[in-house]
PASEBA-1860 file (N, C-alpha, C; in nm, 3 decimals):
! residues 264
1> XXXXXXXX> 0.084/-0.119/0.000/0.000/0.000/0.000/0.088/0.124/0.000 ~ 0.049/0.226/-0.073/0.129/0.347/-0.084/0.105/0.440/0.033 ~ 0.187/0.545/0.040/0.171/0.644/0.145/0.069/0.749/0.104 ~ 0.082/0.872/0.157/-0.014/0.979/0.126/-0.029/0.998/-0.024 ~ -0.151/1.021/-0.069/-0.178/1.028/-0.212/-0.297/1.118/-0.236 ~ -0.308/1.171/-0.358/-0.426/1.246/-0.397/-0.544/1.153/-0.425 ~ -0.516/1.024/-0.435/-0.621/0.925/-0.456/-0.687/0.895/-0.321 ~ -0.818/0.921/-0.306/-0.882/0.904/-0.176/-0.880/0.761/-0.123
9> XXXXXXXX> -0.878/0.663/-0.211/-0.872/0.524/-0.166/-0.736/0.494/-0.105 ~ -0.631/0.531/-0.176/-0.496/0.506/-0.126/-0.471/0.583/0.003 ~ -0.521/0.704/0.011/-0.505/0.784/0.132/-0.577/0.720/0.250 ~ -0.699/0.674/0.228/-0.776/0.611/0.335/-0.704/0.488/0.389 ~ -0.656/0.404/0.299/-0.589/0.282/0.343/-0.458/0.313/0.415 ~ -0.386/0.412/0.368/-0.261/0.451/0.433/-0.287/0.500/0.575 ~ -0.405/0.560/0.597/-0.441/0.613/0.729/-0.519/0.513/0.813 ~ -0.542/0.393/0.757/-0.615/0.291/0.832/-0.764/0.311/0.835
17> XXXXXXXX> -0.819/0.386/0.741/-0.963/0.411/0.735/-1.029/0.320/0.632 ~ -1.135/0.249/0.669/-1.206/0.166/0.572/-1.290/0.251/0.478 ~ -1.316/0.199/0.360/-1.402/0.267/0.263/-1.517/0.175/0.226 ~ -1.633/0.236/0.204/-1.753/0.162/0.170/-1.799/0.205/0.030 ~ -1.841/0.107/-0.049/-1.873/0.138/-0.187/-1.995/0.067/-0.240 ~ -2.021/0.095/-0.365/-2.138/0.043/-0.436/-2.092/-0.014/-0.570 ~ -2.160/-0.117/-0.617/-2.125/-0.187/-0.740/-2.233/-0.165/-0.844 ~ -2.192/-0.129/-0.966/-2.288/-0.104/-1.073/-2.275/-0.209/-1.183
25> XXXXXXXX> -2.386/-0.275/-1.214/-2.388/-0.376/-1.320/-2.474/-0.335/-1.438 ~ -2.553/-0.229/-1.421/-2.643/-0.182/-1.526/-2.591/-0.050/-1.583 ~ -2.593/-0.033/-1.715/-2.544/0.091/-1.774/-2.635/0.208/-1.740 ~ -2.575/0.325/-1.723/-2.657/0.445/-1.699/-2.587/0.543/-1.609 ~ -2.570/0.665/-1.657/-2.502/0.769/-1.580/-2.584/0.815/-1.460 ~ -2.716/0.815/-1.474/-2.799/0.864/-1.364/-2.787/0.774/-1.241 ~ -2.797/0.643/-1.261/-2.785/0.552/-1.147/-2.646/0.562/-1.085 ~ -2.545/0.585/-1.169/-2.409/0.602/-1.118/-2.399/0.727/-1.031
33> XXXXXXXX> -2.460/0.836/-1.077/-2.455/0.961/-0.999/-2.533/0.947/-0.870 ~ -2.649/0.882/-0.874/-2.729/0.864/-0.753/-2.651/0.785/-0.649 ~ -2.586/0.676/-0.692/-2.508/0.595/-0.598/-2.398/0.678/-0.534 ~ -2.334/0.762/-0.614/-2.226/0.845/-0.561/-2.279/0.952/-0.465 ~ -2.390/1.014/-0.500/-2.444/1.122/-0.418/-2.500/1.072/-0.285 ~ -2.528/0.943/-0.275/-2.578/0.888/-0.149/-2.468/0.863/-0.048 ~ -2.343/0.895/-0.085/-2.236/0.891/0.014/-2.138/0.777/0.005 ~ -2.140/0.702/-0.105/-2.043/0.594/-0.121/-1.902/0.652/-0.134
41> XXXXXXXX> -1.806/0.589/-0.068/-1.667/0.633/-0.082/-1.615/0.604/-0.223 ~ -1.660/0.493/-0.280/-1.624/0.457/-0.418/-1.744/0.393/-0.484 ~ -1.749/0.402/-0.614/-1.851/0.333/-0.693/-1.778/0.260/-0.806 ~ -1.805/0.131/-0.818/-1.735/0.049/-0.917/-1.825/0.018/-1.036 ~ -1.774/0.045/-1.154/-1.842/0.010/-1.279/-1.792/-0.128/-1.321 ~ -1.882/-0.225/-1.328/-1.843/-0.364/-1.351/-1.842/-0.397/-1.500 ~ -1.722/-0.404/-1.556/-1.707/-0.443/-1.697/-1.691/-0.592/-1.716 ~ -1.689/-0.669/-1.605/-1.675/-0.813/-1.617/-1.811/-0.881/-1.626
49> XXXXXXXX> -1.887/-0.879/-1.518/-2.018/-0.943/-1.518/-2.132/-0.844/-1.543 ~ -2.103/-0.716/-1.533/-2.205/-0.618/-1.561/-2.235/-0.607/-1.710 ~ -2.345/-0.540/-1.742/-2.388/-0.525/-1.881/-2.342/-0.391/-1.936 ~ -2.215/-0.359/-1.911/-2.164/-0.225/-1.937/-2.041/-0.233/-2.027 ~ -2.046/-0.166/-2.142/-1.929/-0.162/-2.229/-1.853/-0.031/-2.206 ~ -1.744/-0.012/-2.281/-1.658/0.104/-2.253/-1.729/0.236/-2.285 ~ -1.812/0.237/-2.389/-1.881/0.362/-2.424/-1.979/0.403/-2.316 ~ -2.033/0.307/-2.240/-2.119/0.339/-2.126/-2.036/0.375/-2.003
57> XXXXXXXX> -1.918/0.312/-1.992/-1.835/0.331/-1.874/-1.791/0.476/-1.857 ~ -1.751/0.541/-1.967/-1.696/0.676/-1.958/-1.796/0.775/-1.897 ~ -1.920/0.787/-1.948/-2.014/0.880/-1.882/-2.049/0.839/-1.740 ~ -2.043/0.709/-1.709/-2.070/0.665/-1.572/-1.959/0.710/-1.479 ~ -1.835/0.705/-1.526/-1.723/0.755/-1.446/-1.737/0.904/-1.421 ~ -1.782/0.977/-1.524/-1.804/1.121/-1.508/-1.910/1.147/-1.401 ~ -2.019/1.072/-1.407/-2.129/1.092/-1.313/-2.087/1.057/-1.171 ~ -2.006/0.954/-1.155/-1.958/0.916/-1.022/-1.873/1.027/-0.964
65> XXXXXXXX> -1.787/1.086/-1.047/-1.704/1.196/-1.001/-1.788/1.316/-0.960 ~ -1.890/1.349/-1.039/-1.980/1.460/-1.007/-2.049/1.434/-0.873 ~ -2.083/1.309/-0.849/-2.152/1.272/-0.724/-2.062/1.271/-0.603 ~ -1.930/1.278/-0.622/-1.839/1.289/-0.510/-1.773/1.162/-0.464 ~ -1.789/1.052/-0.537/-1.725/0.926/-0.501/-1.603/0.900/-0.588 ~ -1.516/0.812/-0.541/-1.402/0.770/-0.621/-1.449/0.669/-0.725 ~ -1.429/0.696/-0.854/-1.474/0.603/-0.958/-1.369/0.494/-0.981 ~ -1.413/0.369/-0.978/-1.325/0.257/-1.010/-1.396/0.166/-1.109
73> XXXXXXXX> -1.320/0.077/-1.171/-1.372/-0.013/-1.274/-1.324/-0.154/-1.245 ~ -1.414/-0.252/-1.259/-1.367/-0.390/-1.262/-1.345/-0.428/-1.407 ~ -1.220/-0.460/-1.439/-1.186/-0.500/-1.575/-1.247/-0.636/-1.606 ~ -1.276/-0.662/-1.733/-1.333/-0.793/-1.767/-1.234/-0.907/-1.747 ~ -1.104/-0.876/-1.752/-1.002/-0.978/-1.733/-0.868/-0.908/-1.709 ~ -0.767/-0.984/-1.678/-0.634/-0.930/-1.656/-0.568/-0.903/-1.792 ~ -0.627/-0.809/-1.863/-0.588/-0.779/-2.000/-0.543/-0.632/-2.005 ~ -0.416/-0.607/-2.033/-0.361/-0.472/-2.020/-0.439/-0.364/-2.093
81> XXXXXXXX> -0.484/-0.389/-2.216/-0.549/-0.282/-2.291/-0.679/-0.237/-2.224 ~ -0.753/-0.329/-2.164/-0.877/-0.293/-2.097/-0.850/-0.219/-1.966 ~ -0.745/-0.261/-1.895/-0.707/-0.192/-1.772/-0.663/-0.049/-1.803 ~ -0.578/-0.035/-1.904/-0.528/0.097/-1.942/-0.641/0.187/-1.991 ~ -0.735/0.132/-2.065/-0.847/0.212/-2.115/-0.930/0.268/-2.001 ~ -0.953/0.187/-1.898/-1.029/0.233/-1.782/-0.956/0.346/-1.710 ~ -0.824/0.332/-1.696/-0.746/0.435/-1.628/-0.739/0.563/-1.711 ~ -0.721/0.550/-1.841/-0.720/0.668/-1.927/-0.854/0.742/-1.924
89> XXXXXXXX> -0.961/0.667/-1.899/-1.095/0.727/-1.893/-1.123/0.794/-1.759 ~ -1.030/0.780/-1.664/-1.045/0.851/-1.537/-1.076/0.766/-1.417 ~ -1.068/0.634/-1.428/-1.086/0.549/-1.310/-0.970/0.571/-1.214 ~ -0.999/0.579/-1.086/-0.895/0.594/-0.984/-0.846/0.461/-0.930 ~ -0.904/0.354/-0.980/-0.860/0.221/-0.942/-0.920/0.120/-1.036 ~ -0.855/0.005/-1.044/-0.905/-0.104/-1.128/-0.903/-0.233/-1.048 ~ -1.015/-0.304/-1.051/-1.026/-0.436/-0.989/-1.001/-0.540/-1.097 ~ -0.904/-0.627/-1.074/-0.866/-0.726/-1.175/-0.904/-0.865/-1.127
97> XXXXXXXX> -0.993/-0.934/-1.200/-1.042/-1.064/-1.153/-0.944/-1.178/-1.176 ~ -0.968/-1.286/-1.099/-0.905/-1.416/-1.121/-0.752/-1.410/-1.127 ~ -0.691/-1.343/-1.030/-0.545/-1.339/-1.024/-0.496/-1.462/-0.948 ~ -0.415/-1.543/-1.013/-0.379/-1.675/-0.960/-0.240/-1.685/-0.899 ~ -0.149/-1.596/-0.938/-0.012/-1.609/-0.888/0.060/-1.475/-0.902 ~ 0.187/-1.475/-0.861/0.265/-1.351/-0.863/0.283/-1.297/-1.004 ~ 0.299/-1.385/-1.101/0.318/-1.340/-1.239/0.195/-1.264/-1.288 ~ 0.077/-1.316/-1.257/-0.045/-1.248/-1.298/-0.066/-1.119/-1.220
105> XXXXXXXX> -0.026/-1.118/-1.093/-0.034/-0.994/-1.015/0.059/-0.888/-1.073 ~ 0.178/-0.928/-1.112/0.272/-0.836/-1.172/0.219/-0.783/-1.305 ~ 0.149/-0.867/-1.379/0.090/-0.825/-1.506/-0.014/-0.714/-1.481 ~ -0.093/-0.731/-1.375/-0.193/-0.631/-1.341/-0.128/-0.499/-1.299 ~ -0.028/-0.508/-1.213/0.043/-0.388/-1.168/0.106/-0.316/-1.287 ~ 0.168/-0.391/-1.375/0.238/-0.332/-1.489/0.143/-0.251/-1.577 ~ 0.020/-0.299/-1.590/-0.078/-0.227/-1.672/-0.125/-0.098/-1.607 ~ -0.102/-0.086/-1.474/-0.147/0.032/-1.400/-0.040/0.139/-1.385
113> XXXXXXXX> 0.086/0.106/-1.415/0.196/0.199/-1.389/0.274/0.228/-1.517 ~ 0.317/0.353/-1.530/0.401/0.391/-1.642/0.545/0.344/-1.619 ~ 0.621/0.327/-1.728/0.763/0.294/-1.713/0.835/0.401/-1.629 ~ 0.932/0.361/-1.548/0.993/0.227/-1.542/0.924/0.131/-1.445 ~ 0.817/0.176/-1.378/0.751/0.090/-1.281/0.657/-0.012/-1.345 ~ 0.620/0.012/-1.472/0.529/-0.079/-1.539/0.536/-0.061/-1.689 ~ 0.429/-0.100/-1.757/0.428/-0.093/-1.903/0.305/-0.020/-1.955 ~ 0.242/0.062/-1.870/0.124/0.137/-1.913/0.163/0.239/-2.020
121> XXXXXXXX> 0.088/0.238/-2.128/0.112/0.334/-2.236/0.059/0.471/-2.196 ~ 0.133/0.576/-2.231/0.097/0.710/-2.188/-0.005/0.772/-2.283 ~ -0.123/0.799/-2.231/-0.228/0.863/-2.309/-0.347/0.891/-2.219 ~ -0.327/0.970/-2.112/-0.433/0.993/-2.012/-0.540/1.089/-2.063 ~ -0.617/1.046/-2.161/-0.711/1.134/-2.231/-0.802/1.209/-2.134 ~ -0.867/1.139/-2.044/-0.953/1.204/-1.944/-0.888/1.206/-1.807 ~ -0.800/1.112/-1.780/-0.737/1.102/-1.649/-0.665/1.231/-1.612 ~ -0.611/1.302/-1.710/-0.539/1.426/-1.682/-0.630/1.531/-1.618
129> XXXXXXXX> -0.759/1.528/-1.653/-0.852/1.623/-1.596/-0.903/1.576/-1.460 ~ -0.921/1.445/-1.446/-0.967/1.390/-1.318/-0.862/1.413/-1.210 ~ -0.736/1.384/-1.243/-0.628/1.398/-1.145/-0.561/1.534/-1.151 ~ -0.595/1.615/-1.252/-0.543/1.750/-1.260/-0.395/1.758/-1.290 ~ -0.343/1.661/-1.365/-0.200/1.660/-1.393/-0.172/1.574/-1.516 ~ -0.058/1.598/-1.577/-0.008/1.510/-1.683/0.122/1.443/-1.639 ~ 0.158/1.463/-1.514/0.280/1.405/-1.459/0.263/1.253/-1.442 ~ 0.344/1.170/-1.508/0.328/1.025/-1.496/0.336/0.974/-1.353
137> XXXXXXXX> 0.420/1.036/-1.270/0.431/0.991/-1.132/0.300/1.012/-1.057 ~ 0.235/1.126/-1.079/0.107/1.152/-1.014/-0.003/1.063/-1.073 ~ 0.002/1.041/-1.204/-0.097/0.956/-1.269/-0.082/0.810/-1.227 ~ 0.034/0.774/-1.175/0.056/0.638/-1.124/-0.022/0.610/-0.996 ~ -0.074/0.715/-0.933/-0.143/0.700/-0.805/-0.285/0.648/-0.825 ~ -0.295/0.532/-0.884/-0.423/0.463/-0.900/-0.415/0.332/-0.823 ~ -0.529/0.285/-0.777/-0.532/0.164/-0.695/-0.536/0.039/-0.782 ~ -0.437/-0.046/-0.765/-0.435/-0.177/-0.832/-0.490/-0.279/-0.734
145> XXXXXXXX> -0.609/-0.327/-0.763/-0.684/-0.414/-0.671/-0.701/-0.550/-0.737 ~ -0.633/-0.652/-0.687/-0.638/-0.784/-0.749/-0.737/-0.873/-0.674 ~ -0.809/-0.953/-0.747/-0.907/-1.042/-0.686/-0.845/-1.178/-0.658 ~ -0.863/-1.226/-0.536/-0.825/-1.363/-0.499/-0.954/-1.441/-0.483 ~ -0.979/-1.532/-0.575/-1.106/-1.604/-0.578/-1.093/-1.742/-0.642 ~ -0.970/-1.792/-0.648/-0.945/-1.922/-0.708/-0.854/-2.004/-0.618 ~ -0.844/-2.133/-0.647/-0.751/-2.218/-0.574/-0.608/-2.170/-0.596 ~ -0.576/-2.134/-0.719/-0.443/-2.083/-0.748/-0.412/-1.959/-0.667
153> XXXXXXXX> -0.510/-1.870/-0.655/-0.490/-1.750/-0.577/-0.462/-1.780/-0.430 ~ -0.533/-1.878/-0.375/-0.510/-1.917/-0.236/-0.373/-1.981/-0.219 ~ -0.336/-2.064/-0.314/-0.209/-2.134/-0.304/-0.089/-2.041/-0.316 ~ -0.105/-1.933/-0.391/0.005/-1.840/-0.415/-0.020/-1.705/-0.349 ~ -0.097/-1.707/-0.243/-0.140/-1.583/-0.179/-0.023/-1.497/-0.133 ~ 0.072/-1.554/-0.063/0.186/-1.476/-0.014/0.266/-1.415/-0.128 ~ 0.278/-1.489/-0.238/0.350/-1.437/-0.354/0.276/-1.319/-0.415 ~ 0.143/-1.330/-0.421/0.062/-1.224/-0.482/0.073/-1.094/-0.402
161> XXXXXXXX> 0.056/-1.102/-0.271/0.057/-0.980/-0.190/0.199/-0.924/-0.172 ~ 0.300/-1.002/-0.211/0.438/-0.954/-0.204/0.478/-0.873/-0.326 ~ 0.396/-0.875/-0.429/0.429/-0.803/-0.553/0.418/-0.652/-0.528 ~ 0.525/-0.576/-0.547/0.519/-0.431/-0.528/0.415/-0.368/-0.622 ~ 0.334/-0.282/-0.568/0.232/-0.215/-0.649/0.094/-0.273/-0.635 ~ 0.081/-0.390/-0.570/-0.052/-0.442/-0.538/-0.102/-0.365/-0.417 ~ -0.206/-0.285/-0.435/-0.257/-0.200/-0.328/-0.361/-0.269/-0.242 ~ -0.437/-0.359/-0.302/-0.544/-0.425/-0.227/-0.575/-0.561/-0.289
169> XXXXXXXX> -0.623/-0.650/-0.205/-0.678/-0.778/-0.249/-0.828/-0.772/-0.225 ~ -0.904/-0.807/-0.326/-1.050/-0.804/-0.317/-1.103/-0.947/-0.328 ~ -1.178/-0.988/-0.227/-1.232/-1.124/-0.225/-1.363/-1.128/-0.303 ~ -1.369/-1.220/-0.399/-1.494/-1.248/-0.469/-1.556/-1.372/-0.408 ~ -1.651/-1.358/-0.314/-1.702/-1.474/-0.240/-1.766/-1.582/-0.326 ~ -1.834/-1.544/-0.433/-1.904/-1.645/-0.514/-1.806/-1.737/-0.586 ~ -1.709/-1.677/-0.657/-1.611/-1.761/-0.726/-1.524/-1.837/-0.628 ~ -1.493/-1.775/-0.514/-1.412/-1.844/-0.414/-1.487/-1.965/-0.359
177> XXXXXXXX> -1.616/-1.950/-0.336/-1.696/-2.063/-0.288/-1.694/-2.178/-0.390 ~ -1.716/-2.145/-0.516/-1.715/-2.248/-0.620/-1.578/-2.315/-0.628 ~ -1.472/-2.236/-0.610/-1.336/-2.289/-0.622/-1.307/-2.394/-0.515 ~ -1.367/-2.378/-0.396/-1.340/-2.473/-0.287/-1.450/-2.577/-0.274 ~ -1.534/-2.587/-0.377/-1.633/-2.694/-0.380/-1.763/-2.663/-0.309 ~ -1.793/-2.534/-0.290/-1.917/-2.495/-0.223/-2.001/-2.410/-0.318 ~ -2.128/-2.395/-0.283/-2.214/-2.308/-0.362/-2.216/-2.168/-0.299 ~ -2.226/-2.065/-0.382/-2.233/-1.929/-0.327/-2.353/-1.917/-0.233
185> XXXXXXXX> -2.330/-1.854/-0.118/-2.437/-1.840/-0.020/-2.446/-1.699/0.032 ~ -2.549/-1.669/0.111/-2.570/-1.534/0.161/-2.476/-1.494/0.275 ~ -2.409/-1.592/0.338/-2.322/-1.562/0.452/-2.183/-1.623/0.429 ~ -2.110/-1.569/0.332/-1.978/-1.626/0.299/-1.877/-1.616/0.412 ~ -1.896/-1.519/0.503/-1.802/-1.508/0.614/-1.812/-1.629/0.707 ~ -1.919/-1.706/0.696/-1.930/-1.832/0.770/-1.882/-1.948/0.683 ~ -1.931/-1.953/0.560/-1.898/-2.065/0.470/-1.751/-2.065/0.430 ~ -1.691/-1.947/0.422/-1.553/-1.933/0.376/-1.463/-1.874/0.485
193> XXXXXXXX> -1.497/-1.901/0.609/-1.423/-1.841/0.720/-1.274/-1.874/0.715 ~ -1.241/-1.998/0.684/-1.101/-2.039/0.681/-1.025/-1.967/0.571 ~ -1.083/-1.962/0.452/-1.016/-1.899/0.339/-1.003/-1.747/0.360 ~ -1.108/-1.686/0.414/-1.102/-1.541/0.437/-0.998/-1.507/0.543 ~ -0.988/-1.588/0.645/-0.888/-1.564/0.749/-0.747/-1.576/0.691 ~ -0.729/-1.670/0.601/-0.598/-1.689/0.537/-0.561/-1.565/0.455 ~ -0.656/-1.515/0.378/-0.631/-1.396/0.296/-0.605/-1.275/0.385 ~ -0.682/-1.263/0.491/-0.665/-1.149/0.581/-0.526/-1.148/0.644
201> XXXXXXXX> -0.479/-1.263/0.689/-0.346/-1.270/0.750/-0.237/-1.230/0.651 ~ -0.249/-1.275/0.528/-0.148/-1.243/0.427/-0.148/-1.093/0.397 ~ -0.266/-1.034/0.385/-0.275/-0.890/0.357/-0.218/-0.809/0.472 ~ -0.250/-0.847/0.594/-0.200/-0.773/0.710/-0.047/-0.784/0.719 ~ 0.006/-0.900/0.688/0.150/-0.922/0.698/0.228/-0.839/0.596 ~ 0.165/-0.803/0.486/0.235/-0.732/0.378/0.184/-0.590/0.358 ~ 0.098/-0.541/0.446/0.051/-0.403/0.436/-0.036/-0.377/0.316 ~ -0.113/-0.477/0.275/-0.202/-0.465/0.160/-0.346/-0.454/0.211
209> XXXXXXXX> -0.423/-0.364/0.153/-0.562/-0.347/0.195/-0.644/-0.471/0.160 ~ -0.747/-0.494/0.240/-0.831/-0.612/0.224/-0.973/-0.570/0.188 ~ -1.022/-0.616/0.073/-1.156/-0.580/0.027/-1.244/-0.702/0.010 ~ -1.374/-0.677/0.007/-1.469/-0.788/-0.006/-1.601/-0.736/-0.063 ~ -1.670/-0.825/-0.129/-1.800/-0.796/-0.188/-1.910/-0.849/-0.096 ~ -2.001/-0.764/-0.054/-2.112/-0.805/0.032/-2.243/-0.802/-0.046 ~ -2.343/-0.868/0.010/-2.473/-0.879/-0.056/-2.578/-0.791/0.010 ~ -2.535/-0.698/0.093/-2.628/-0.609/0.160/-2.563/-0.544/0.280
217> XXXXXXXX> -2.632/-0.446/0.337/-2.576/-0.371/0.448/-2.548/-0.453/0.571 ~ -2.634/-0.553/0.599/-2.613/-0.634/0.719/-2.486/-0.717/0.707 ~ -2.461/-0.770/0.588/-2.339/-0.847/0.565/-2.218/-0.753/0.566 ~ -2.233/-0.636/0.506/-2.125/-0.538/0.505/-2.086/-0.499/0.647 ~ -2.184/-0.487/0.736/-2.156/-0.451/0.876/-2.068/-0.556/0.943 ~ -2.090/-0.682/0.910/-2.005/-0.788/0.967/-1.860/-0.769/0.923 ~ -1.840/-0.739/0.794/-1.704/-0.720/0.744/-1.639/-0.597/0.807 ~ -1.720/-0.493/0.832/-1.666/-0.374/0.897/-1.617/-0.408/1.038
225> XXXXXXXX> -1.695/-0.487/1.108/-1.656/-0.529/1.243/-1.530/-0.615/1.239 ~ -1.514/-0.689/1.131/-1.400/-0.780/1.119/-1.274/-0.710/1.068 ~ -1.284/-0.581/1.038/-1.165/-0.505/1.004/-1.129/-0.499/0.857 ~ -1.223/-0.525/0.767/-1.194/-0.513/0.625/-1.174/-0.365/0.590 ~ -1.093/-0.340/0.488/-1.057/-0.204/0.449/-1.142/-0.150/0.334 ~ -1.199/-0.237/0.255/-1.276/-0.199/0.136/-1.399/-0.289/0.130 ~ -1.515/-0.230/0.150/-1.637/-0.311/0.163/-1.743/-0.261/0.066 ~ -1.778/-0.343/-0.030/-1.887/-0.311/-0.121/-2.017/-0.358/-0.058
233> XXXXXXXX> -2.111/-0.266/-0.036/-2.232/-0.300/0.038/-2.335/-0.373/-0.048 ~ -2.322/-0.366/-0.180/-2.415/-0.435/-0.267/-2.410/-0.381/-0.409 ~ -2.498/-0.434/-0.493/-2.501/-0.393/-0.634/-2.635/-0.330/-0.670 ~ -2.634/-0.252/-0.777/-2.754/-0.181/-0.819/-2.869/-0.275/-0.851 ~ -2.844/-0.380/-0.928/-2.951/-0.470/-0.968/-3.014/-0.539/-0.848 ~ -2.930/-0.583/-0.754/-2.981/-0.652/-0.636/-3.062/-0.557/-0.549 ~ -3.012/-0.434/-0.531/-3.085/-0.338/-0.449/-3.217/-0.299/-0.514 ~ -3.217/-0.283/-0.647/-3.341/-0.250/-0.717/-3.443/-0.362/-0.702
241> XXXXXXXX> -3.399/-0.486/-0.720/-3.489/-0.600/-0.707/-3.549/-0.608/-0.567 ~ -3.464/-0.585/-0.466/-3.513/-0.590/-0.328/-3.615/-0.481/-0.302 ~ -3.588/-0.359/-0.349/-3.680/-0.248/-0.326/-3.814/-0.271/-0.397 ~ -3.809/-0.321/-0.521/-3.933/-0.348/-0.595/-4.013/-0.458/-0.526 ~ -3.945/-0.564/-0.487/-4.012/-0.677/-0.421/-4.077/-0.632/-0.290 ~ -4.006/-0.556/-0.210/-4.061/-0.510/-0.083/-4.179/-0.415/-0.105 ~ -4.167/-0.327/-0.205/-4.277/-0.235/-0.233/-4.403/-0.309/-0.276 ~ -4.388/-0.409/-0.361/-4.503/-0.488/-0.405/-4.566/-0.565/-0.290
249> XXXXXXXX> -4.479/-0.622/-0.206/-4.531/-0.698/-0.091/-4.608/-0.607/0.003 ~ -4.554/-0.487/0.029/-4.621/-0.394/0.119/-4.753/-0.346/0.060 ~ -4.752/-0.319/-0.070/-4.874/-0.275/-0.134/-4.983/-0.381/-0.133 ~ -4.944/-0.505/-0.165/-5.041/-0.614/-0.170/-5.091/-0.654/-0.032 ~ -5.015/-0.616/0.071/-5.061/-0.645/0.207/-5.191/-0.571/0.235 ~ -5.214/-0.458/0.166/-5.339/-0.386/0.183/-5.459/-0.469/0.140 ~ -5.442/-0.550/0.034/-5.551/-0.638/-0.009/-5.582/-0.742/0.096 ~ -5.476/-0.793/0.161/-5.498/-0.894/0.266/-5.573/-0.832/0.383
257> XXXXXXXX> -5.535/-0.710/0.420/-5.606/-0.644/0.531/-5.750/-0.613/0.491 ~ -5.769/-0.578/0.364/-5.904/-0.550/0.317/-5.991/-0.674/0.325 ~ -5.935/-0.788/0.280/-6.009/-0.914/0.284/-6.039/-0.955/0.427 ~ -5.939/-0.936/0.515/-5.958/-0.975/0.655/-6.066/-0.889/0.722 ~ -6.080/-0.764/0.674/-6.181/-0.675/0.733/-6.316/-0.685/0.668 ~ -6.330/-0.777/0.574/-6.460/-0.797/0.509/-6.484/-0.708/0.390 ~ -6.378/-0.638/0.344/-6.392/-0.553/0.226/-6.468/-0.427/0.256 ~ -6.502/-0.354/0.148/-6.576/-0.229/0.163/-6.698/-0.229/0.073
END
């Protein structure tokens, strides 16, 4: 993890402050701005499992910035051109899925940093305005967040977190559950307690921030109590579905009360 930085995520982790965020899987600048304005420390645009392409990502990053949150992107894969495109568009961090070993972690870091620290091509089209500079050293202050969610990742965990430039490890509970022969569940901190503890120890030993994906505020609260540094409280699609379902249930309850009272 880096020291003081203009990047609010890196600064928070350097100071030992956790950050709470929101995950976006549906395209749309308005929903991105709303999520940011509600007080999320970061909002992540999901280019992996979300239904969002690069042309949608750029205005969503703009809206997140307007809303006051740190904009980050989950890349579809550990593919340098996609990582660099997200950073050039103004993302302050990139989440890279399915990192299995030190070589893959180094590949992710390299895509995030300009030479001589990496192999990122220089062309900060929008990033120069987001960060207010064209200085490569300042533009290097983006969060490289690697996902540990496979057997390979668990087996090579110490090697991964030892790679210079890895700022955070982000746990993907669903893929991690499948990797160890379990089905994704609503309480991964119970089902994956052993694996999560292993990842936490490695991150703490190497000064790397620890992140996790939660399925709601109650689950996020557990991770906050457990000392996680980066906690996603949920995703747009899941929150929308829950709100619609609850609204319909509450509305239809009026019919039940009407029937119980003999109608009108």
